[in-house]
Steps between C-alpha positions, in 0.01 A plus 500: 500500500554846356307790644506678161275398208607717208633842401216753482689793347838662452539879515733694274589868538463700179567864408213540252195271511394581142847416365503176699153404381616543140760229574283266708186538283638556150812283509409227751123501449403517869158640589423742782287425803264797508416432866811681628386745768627857530813450707607863493763446230489391134545139402331198350425137577574253222358147474749214469302178516349487848761746630584860428780749448437829680663806344569768762583849374703608800851636562744214452727439802724270292758606242388441143853541360774243542268199518639168370470464124346156546170516690560157652764659720257759632163503677244388245148375447480162326201429274415173329417498131389208281760580231796739503484556123212751496639683806839535336335620177299768685800619699720510188236688298482760779880532509525366855827317565488167680738232619454126533506319831839385619340213695439291190121541526301627202468854634591855411533828683424860409443828680193720494531876428594562866770234516292240686621154397252243366565133433289298257521124560371261237258255657345293227196302604523141387189333346472292819471821708234664283 
């Protein structure tokens, strides 16, 4: 029996919270959790289903240059989507490059404005699951 139930949140370091929110709100359509306390540094909490992405505006200890071109070969946050089509359309309209999964799954990868890699995995719900 696993001791862990589910992922609560993933934290991503960003250089400019407002710039990041433009990507996560305007391109990906995520909403903010307004319950974020004052932590002594800028940031935001974004709702992703029952979980969250926490944006932390802090000095980045990791290099942002020289990362692998394909986000699947880097640390990344994987998010399920019902259909890749609308995600691809939004990313393309915003001029954000993406690559398809090399695993054969229906998935694609992109990077946010700070170089954090995101994976979008298509997880269609069958009529039997609804």
